MIKELUM-515358 format. One record per residue (C-alpha): residue in three letters; x, y, z negated. Coordinates in steps of 0.05 Angstrom, whole numbers, plus 5000, padded with zeros to 4 digits. Example, Ala and Ser with C-alpha at 12.3 -4.5 7.8 and 13.67 -1.06 7.14 Angstrom:
BEGIN
ALA524649104844/SER527349794857/
***
This chain:
BEGIN
MET301892194144/SER300792154217/ARG299392914220/VAL306193034185/VAL309792564234/ALA306392914293/LYS308493594268/VAL315893354256/LYS316293074326/ALA313393704354/ALA318494124316/LEU324293684339/GLY321993714411/SER320094444419/GLU324094854368/LEU331095094378/TRP333495024306/PRO332294304281/ILE337293914322/PRO342994444316/SER341494464241/LEU342093714235/ALA348593744274/VAL351494264227/GLY349893844168/ALA353093214201/ALA359293664220/LEU359893894147/ALA359493174122/LEU364592944173/GLY369093544158/ILE369293344083/GLY369692584094/LEU374792524151/PRO380492894113/ILE379392414054/LEU380391834104/ASP386492184131/SER389692224062/ALA387991474050/ILE390991214117/ASP396291724129/GLU401991274111/ARG399190674144/LEU398390924215/SER402590574265/PRO407690994307/LEU403690824371/VAL397391104341/ALA400891704308/GLU403991894375/TYR397092084401/LEU394992464339/PHE396493194321/GLY403993214303/GLY404893954281/GLY405894224211/PRO400994584166/ASP401895284201/ALA400494954270/ALA394594574242/ARG391695214215/GLY392995574281/VAL389195014320/LEU383195024271/GLU382695784269/ALA382995814343/VAL377495294352/SER372895604298/ALA373896304324/SER372796124398/LEU366795694384/ILE362696214344/THR363996704404/VAL361696184453/THR355596024413/SER353696754410/LEU354396774485/THR350096144494/PHE344696444448/SER344797084488/LEU344096724554/THR338496304527/VAL334896924502/VAL335697274569/THR332696654602/LEU326996634557/GLN325697374568/LEU325997274644/ALA321296674643/SER316297064599/SER316097694642/GLN317297404712/TYR313296764709/SER308796644647/PRO309396694570/ARG306795964568/LEU313195744597/LEU317495934537/ARG315795274503/THR318494924565/PHE325195244555/THR325495174479/SER323994414487/ASP329894324534/HIS333993784503/PHE340193994541/VAL339994674508/HIS338894344440/GLY344993894450/THR349494444475/LEU347894894416/ALA348594324369/LEU355494144396/PHE357994874391/LEU355594974321/ALA357794304298/THR364794424325/PHE365295104290/THR362894814225/TYR367494204228/ALA373594634244/LEU372095124186/THR370994544138/VAL377394184157/LEU381494834153/ARG380494854079/THR384194194068/VAL390494394103/ARG395994524050/THR402994794056/GLN408494544011/ASP408894913944/VAL411494783875/GLY408294133851/VAL403894093912/ALA405593683976/ALA404193904044/PHE398193574076/VAL396093584148/PRO389993164165/GLN392492914232/LEU386392524249/SER381693094232/VAL385493614270/THR385893164332/PHE378493064327/ALA377293804324/PHE381493884388/VAL376993344420/LEU370793724400/ALA373494364428/VAL374994044494/ALA367993734495/SER365294454481/ILE368894744540/ILE366194194586/ALA359194314554/LEU359495074566/VAL360894974640/MET355294464645/PHE350594934607/LEU351695494655/ALA350395034712/HIS344194764679/LEU341695474662/THR342195724735/ARG338195114756/GLU332895174704/ILE330995894720/ARG329395714792/VAL321895774801/GLU321795094839/THR325394764782/MET320295034731/MET314194824772/GLN317094124781/ARG318594064706/VAL311694294686/SER308593824737/ALA312693254712/GLU310593374640/THR303493434661/ILE303492774697/VAL305992434634/VAL300192764593/ILE295092554647/ASN297391844647/ARG297191814571/ILE290692164560/PHE286591954618/GLY289491244625/GLU286590964559/ASP279890694582/ALA278590114627/ALA271090274630/SER267590884660/PRO267191484612/PRO260491614577/GLY255592144600/PRO253292694556/VAL251992464485/PRO246192844454/SER245493024381/PRO239892614350/ALA235792814290/GLY239792824224/SER246193064257/ILE250493574220/ARG255694074246/ILE262894034223/GLU266094704213/SER273494824225/ALA277694904161/GLU283095314198/SER283595784258/GLY288295634315/PHE288995214377/LEU286794494372/ILE293194114388/TYR292593434355/LEU287292904343/ASP288392284302/ASN283791784334/SER285091254281/SER282991724225/LEU276691914263/VAL274891184274/ALA276091034200/ALA271691614178/ALA266191404227/THR266690694201/ALA266690884128/TRP260191294133/ASP256890874186/ALA256591504230/VAL258191744300/ILE263192324305/ARG263092764368/ILE268793254376/ASP265693824415/SER272194204428/GLU277693984477/ALA284893974459/GLY287594644476/GLU281195034456/SER281495574402/LEU278195394336/ILE275695934288/ARG275295794214/ARG268095654190/THR265495554259/PRO263194864283/PHE267494434327/ALA264593744316/THR257993404306/VAL256492794262/TRP250292374256/PRO248391714222/MET247591094263/ASP241290944227/PRO236291454254/ALA232291444188/ARG238391604146/ARG240292294123/PHE247092514095/THR247292764024/ALA250993414005/ASP256893033977/GLU257292604040/ARG257093244084/GLU262993524047/ARG267192904048/LEU265592794122/SER267793514135/ASN274293414098/ALA275592754134/VAL274293044205/ASN278593654190/GLY283893194164/ALA284192834230/ILE285793444272/GLY291793904276/THR291694644296/GLY297495094315/ILE298795804339/GLU300095584411/ARG297795054460/THR302094454472/ASN302093894522/VAL301793344470/GLN294493184480/ASP292293764524/PRO292593584599/GLY289594264616/PHE295994624590/GLY300194424647/PHE294894684697/ARG294595324658/GLN302095434661/LEU302295314736/VAL296295764749/ASP299596314707/MET305796244753/ALA301596324814/SER297396914785/LYS303897264764/ALA306997154834/LEU300797454867/SER300898074825/PRO302298734864/GLY308698834825/ILE311598174847/ASN307898014911/ASP310497304922/PRO305196894956/THR310296344975/THR310796164901/ALA303196124896/VAL302995654955/HIS308195224924/VAL304195204858/LEU297894994898/GLY301994394922/HIS303594184853/LEU296394304830/SER293893874889/LYS298393294866/LEU296093334795/LEU288693384814/CYS289392774860/LEU292492384802/VAL286392584757/THR281392324808/GLU284591634801/ARG283791664725/HIS277691654677/SER276992404661/GLY271492704622/PRO268992504553/ARG271891884521/ALA267991414476/ILE271490974423/ARG267490374406/ASP267789834354/ASP268089074366/ASP260389064374/GLY260489594429/ARG257590134385/VAL260290854397/LEU264091094337/VAL267591704363/VAL266492124426/LEU272392584447/SER271593184492/ARG276493174552/PRO276593614615/SER273293324676/VAL275593384750/ALA270693954759/ASP273694324698/LEU280794234724/LEU278794454794/SER275695074768/LEU281795214724/SER286595094784/LEU282995514836/SER278896084803/GLN284296574787/ILE288796394846/ARG282796474893/HIS280897134859/TYR287897444867/GLY290497104930/SER284596984976/GLN286297645015/ASP292497295038/PRO290796805095/VAL296696345077/VAL294196275004/ALA286996185028/SER288895645076/ARG292995285023/ILE286895284976/LEU282794965032/ARG288194435044/LEU288194304970/LEU280694174971/GLU281593705032/GLU287293304997/VAL283293204933/ALA277393004975/TRP281292465009/CYS284292234941/ASP277292184912/ARG276291474939/ALA270091344898/ARG266992004920/ALA265292154846/HIS267292874849/THR264093104915/ALA259393604882/ALA265193944847/LEU269093984911/ARG263194264950/SER262094794898/GLU269695014903/LEU268995004978/ALA262995454977/GLN266395944930/THR272795954973/ALA268596065034/ASP264896655001/ALA271796964979/ILE274396885050/ASP268097235077/THR269497845036/HIS276397995068/PRO277598295137/TYR281997745169/GLY283797775240/THR279997365292/ALA285396835299/GLU286396775223/ARG278996725211/ALA278296185264/ARG283995785232/LEU280795835164/ALA274095635192/GLU277295005222/LEU280594845154/ALA273894915119/ARG270894465172/GLN276193945159/VAL274593975083/GLY267293845101/ASP269293255143/ALA273492965085/LEU267593035038/GLN262792655087/ARG267392115108/
***
């Protein structure tokens, strides 16, 4: 059940169609129910209330509803076109991994929902307007037509706000800030769960079995409670060897399980049931998400920097700004308990071990490609060195000094391969010295 709930939440948050579809259904119900209410209270409305409602005849009501429905379907087409152009721009100019950021924009969801709901509502109410005929009395749903007018005005305001929102969202600074903010939320959720230090490497003892993946795709979801329940039921330890965001291939191992009793061995039936239980506790998808994957935000930012450093774009300023956001995120991770996480029972026994990226992993992810593509630019190289200095100062416990020294050495090697001028090389050497001082403080 939890997997189904997670998938429903992911669809509502990242797909364009669910919320507009729900709005269309609600508008259809309202377009059927409100005229019925109109016919029931038509003769009971006070003159003061009726004065503010639609006061025209059947032809005028039809004209209003037809104008609203015709204009709204045109505006909706325009909105979809602008959204598609924005998605195409984000994919080609920045990174294909940013498409999910745009499709999960709640403002876009709400705007499309309002436009489609207004169109559906006006078209549904239009069918209830009747002119006087032999044996049939004229009927104008005043309240319903008035509400259609209100929705039309709201749609005009929403269109103006949508255009302003879209021009702001396609700015590279806005995208960087949004990805950074989403990643901070994921870091606080994934790395803020443990009060104790994370465990070191947990080796596989004798009697361990490998669990093969039942599906291919990216690992996007882990149900910790189901994993704990499986470990408790079989008196075993479950170690997930793949991190969220990694690609799983069907019939290849991604987890290891062993009994807590070293002398015990799993039977063939227990192996099969354990495999089904572990596979049932994970979710896979065709693309990475930031639900439980803190490295996905780093990947998006690095892609933006790499694209900016390509010869076709040649925008090192964007790469420098990306490094600023990466520095902020890395400093935050140094304050959290990164690396593997152990889930224990009340007696302190390890039941489940989850693989999570360490600071060293995230440092390598953040700098490897940017250093490769941008180290020939002294501005980018100097920002990489300042990032290392900033993270070194944020590492108050000095738990990640080895990883920082490794990145500093790789950056120095990359700098040495490029023919900088004398002044630039002296400035970079001074920055490298400052990083060393920060690591030795």
